[in-house]
N, C-alpha and C positions, 0 to 999 in steps of 0.2 A: 393620862392627865395627872401630873405630879401634884402633891399637896404642897402649899407654900411652907417654907421653913423660915422661922423667925429667929433672928439673933438678938443679942442685947441691944445692939444699936437700933433695932427696929422698935424698941420699947416706947420711946417718946412718940413715934409716929402712931403706933397702935393706941396709945393713951389719947392722943389728939383726936383720932378717928372716933374712939369710944365716946369722948366728950361731945363731939359733933353729933353723933347719933342720939345721945341722951338729950341734947338741946333740941334736936329736930323732932323728937317724939310727938310733942303736941301738934306740930305743924303737919306731920304725916298723918296723925289722927284726923285732923281737919281735912286733909287732902283725900282721905279715904271715905269721906262722906259726912263729916260733922257729927260724930257719934255723941249721943247723949250720955252724960255721966249717970243719970238715974236709970234704974232698970227699965227695960222696955215693957210695954203692956203685955199681960199674959194673953196668948192666943193672937198676937198681932200678925197682920199680913205684911210680909217683907217685900217692899217695892222700892227700896232705897239704895242697895249696893250692887245692882246689876248682876245678881246671882242667877243660877239655873234652878228654878223652882222644882224641877223634876229630879234633881239630885244626881249622884254618880250612877254609872251603869251597874247592872247586876254583878258583873265580874269584879268590879272594884269593891262593891259591898262584900262580896265573898272573900276577897283578898284581905279586907280590913278585919273581917270576922275571924280570920285564921292566922293573922300575922303575930299574935301574942308571943309565941315562943322566940321570935326574932328580937324581942325587946332587950334581951340580955347581951346582944352582940352589936358591935358598931356596924353601920350599914355600908361598908365599903363595897361589898359585892353587889348589892342592889343599886347602889349609887352609880357604879360603872355600867351595870346592865341597862339602866334607864338612859344614861348618857349615850351609850352605844346605840340604843334603839332610836333615840331622837336623831342621832347623827345619820343613821341609815335612812330614816324617814325623809331627811332633807338632803340626802346625797352628799354628805360631808364626813369628816373624820371626828373622832372623839375630841381632838384638840381644838375643834371649831365650836364646841358647845360648852356652856357654863350654866350650872344650875343655881337657883336662888330660892330663898324662903319667900315665895311669891315673886311676881315680876317686880314688885316695889323694891325688893332688895337689889335686883339687877340694876334698876335705875340709880339707886344710891351708890352702888359699886362703880357704875360708869361715871357718875359725878366725881367720885374720889379719884378715879384713875385719870380722868382727862380734863379736870377743871382745877388746875393749879393757880398760883398767884398771877393776877393779870389776865386770866382767861375768863371768857363769858359764855353764857348759855343763851342760845336763841330759841325762842318758843312762840307758839301761837297764844293768843289770849281771847277766850279761855281755852284751857286744855287740862289734861290730867295733871294735878298739882304736885304729886310726890317728887317728881324730878326738879320742880321749881323750889319747893319749900325746903328741901334738903340744902340746896345752894344758899337760900336765904338764911338758914340757920347757921351756915358756915361763913356767912358774910361775903358770899360771892356775888358776882355781877350777873344779872338777868336782863336780857333784851327781849321785851314782849312786843310781838307784832299782832295788831288786832285782826280778827277774822274779817273776811269780806262781808259785804251787806247781806249775802245769802248764807252766812255762817260757815264758810269753808276756809281752809288754810289759804292765806295769801302767800303762796310759795315764791312768787317773784320778789316780794318785799323781804321775805325771810332769807332768800339767797343773797339779796343785795346787802342785808345786814351782817352777813358773815364776813369777817375780816381775819387777819392773822391772829387776832386776839380771841377768836371764837374757838372754844374747846369742844363744844357739843352743839349741834342743832337737832332739836327733838320734834318728831312728827308722830302724833298719835293717829292711827289710821285703821278703822274709823275713829273719829275724834270723840273723846269724852270731855265735856258733857253734851256736845251738839248732835252726835250721831252721823255727822257728815263725813264724806270720804274725799281722799285724794285719788284720782284715777291713776292707773298704772303708767300711762303715757306721761301724765303730769309729773309723777314721781321720778320717772326715768330722766326727764329733762332737768328736774330739780337737782338730782344727785350729781349730774354733770356740771352744774353751776356752782356747787358748794366747794370751797377750797379743800384740797386733799388733806390739809393739816387739821381739819375739823372732823370730829366723829359725827356721823349721821346716825342718829338713834331712832329707829322706826318701831313704834310700839303697836303690835298687832293683837292686842288682847281680845278684840272683838272681830277678828278675822272671819270666824265661822258664821257670823250673822250677815255678812255683806253679800247680797245677791244681785247687786248692780253689775251688769256685764262689763262696765268700764273698770271695775275694781280688780286689783290683782296684788298678790303678795310681793314684797320687796326681796324675797329670798333669791329670786333668779337674777338679781342685779349685783349680788355680792362678788361674783367672780371678777367683775370689771372694776369694783370699787372696794378695796380693802379697808376703807374707812367707814364702811356701812355695817351696822349691827342691827339685827332684827330680834325683837323681844316678843315672847309669847307667854301665856299663862294657862294653868289648869283650873283657874278659879271661876271661869265663866262657863262655856258650853260643857266642859267636862264635869262640872258640878262639884269641884273639890276646893271651894273657897276656904272652908274651915281647916283644910289640911295644909295649905300653903306650899305651893311649888310653882315656880316659873323658870324660864330658861331663856338664854340668848344664843344666837348663832352668828358667827362672824369669822373673819380671817384669823388664822392661827396666831399671828403676832398681836392682833387686837385683843383677842380673848386672853392671851397670855398676859397682856398688860393689865387686865382686870383681875386676874386671880389673886395677886398679893393683897388686894383690898377686900376680898371675900373673907372676912375675919373668922367666920365659923367653919372649921374644917369639915364638920358634919352638919351642914346647913339644911340638909334634907333628911328627915327621920325615916325609920324603917317602915312605918305605917303608910306614909304618903308615897314612898317609893313603890311599895307593893301595889297600892291603889292606882298609881300612875301607870305602872307597867301593864296592869290588867286593862286599864282604860285605853291604852294605845292599841290593844288588840281587839277593841270593840268600836270600830268607827261607825257602825250602824247606829249606835246610841247617839253619837255626835250628830249624825245627819238627821236622825229622827227628832232630837231635841231642837236642833236648829230650825227645822221645818215647822214644828209646832209653835215655837216661840215667834218665828217670823209671821206665821199665820195669825197669831194673836195680836202681834204688832200691827198687822194690816187691818184687822178688825177694829182695833182701838183708833187708828188713824181715820178710818171710815166714819166711825161714830163722832169723832171730833170734828170732822169736816161737815157732817150733817148738822151738828150743833152750831156751825159757823165759827168755830174756834180757830185761832192761828196756832200752828205748830211747825216744827222743823221736820221735814221728811227724814227718817232715820234709817241707817244701815247697821244699827247695833241693836242690842236687846233692851233699849230704853228709848223714850221719846221726850223731847223738850216741848212743853206747852206754854204758849204766851198767855198769861192770865190778865195782863193789862194792869197789874198791881203788884206791889212787893210781895214776894211769896213767903217770907218768913212767918207771918202769922197764919198763913194758909197751911204751912207745914205742920204747925202746932195743932191746928184744927183737925187735920187728918190724923195726927197722933192721938188726939182725944177720942177719935173713932176707931182706934186700934189699927190704923193703916199707916205704915211707915213709908214715907216718900223721900226723894232726894232733898238735899239741903239747898240753901240759897247760894247762888254763885254771884259774887259782887258785880262783875261786869255784865251780868245778864239777870238782874235782880227780879225782873218780871216773869222769868221763865221757870216753870216747875219741871224738874226731871223726874220721870216715873219709870221704874224698871218694868219690864214685861214679866208678869207672873203667869199663873195658870189662867185659863179662860174665866172660871168663876171669880178668881181674885181681881181680874181686870174689870169684870162687871160690877163687883163691889166698889172698886175704885171709882168707876165712872159715875155710879149712883151718888157716891159721896161728893165727887167733884161738882155735880149738877146742883147739889144742895149748898155746898160751901161757896162756890163761885158760879152762879147761874150764867149760862151762855150769853144772855143778853147783857149782863154786867161786864163780862169779859170783852165783848165786842165794843162796848161804848167807853170803856175805861181809857 
């Protein structure tokens, strides 16, 4: 995978991209969960950013503890080692993989590469907002398709909205913030209906938590659809959210089109590359964390059902709970109790998104929920 070479004539383009990134920073901050400017409460329980409360695997921790000497060297070797390992994992070549500083950078790079003047982005509403807000910051066009009444992607309407002007159609599967899925059969039918001129960007950040037998990765559809790119991250089940690494897999030509917009030649540092490489050799940790978090998710949903609360059955490591009232003040009341929960989503203002933490953390959350919004109040609101 060759590094992009920039000439003087690229300067104005690079400056324009840098300005767009600077403009979009507050939007991306909001998309990442509405971070508070003030310091978080000391000893807070973190149930707001869909992280893995159990952290990285022991091998990754060891790699982080011993990678200090590599700080003096540029990480070309580790960069290619991780890229090649990911390529082998997915049965592709190095040229089919691109790394990013978290999957958010991958989404921004895709926007830059495939959304030129006159092109639009087709997305569900609501969904993960980074891909949307970057387009908004650059004054691009976004076509939002509401979710179905059961909070799933309306794939038929999304496909129908795709025209010759569509540069990207984005599917987050499982979807953030609803936790709902697109089945593998539905996705296969959908990609057949989308014009080949549009990039189909499938975000599988929460892939490891989906245990519905109808669910399946889009990776196996790429051979028939060169306009399909699948995005993954190490921020969720791998427990490396603070280290920042994501990646995408796609056709050689599609990935090559993204590389010139990946402005940082070394966008993955030596520490995260060492931790990632170690993590990829410890799939037992991934499976164990997935099982524990899904079990806790199931326990929480059982408790919510016993309380008579409405919630969206989730295939991710978070749950959306219908409180029957605007959640913004509720979020602040949780914060006052040193429990950080998800922000308010404008199109689902009555729904509170809570990430799955450890069992004790979820018990603490549930006790606080019952105090702040009693179940009887939630049912009658």
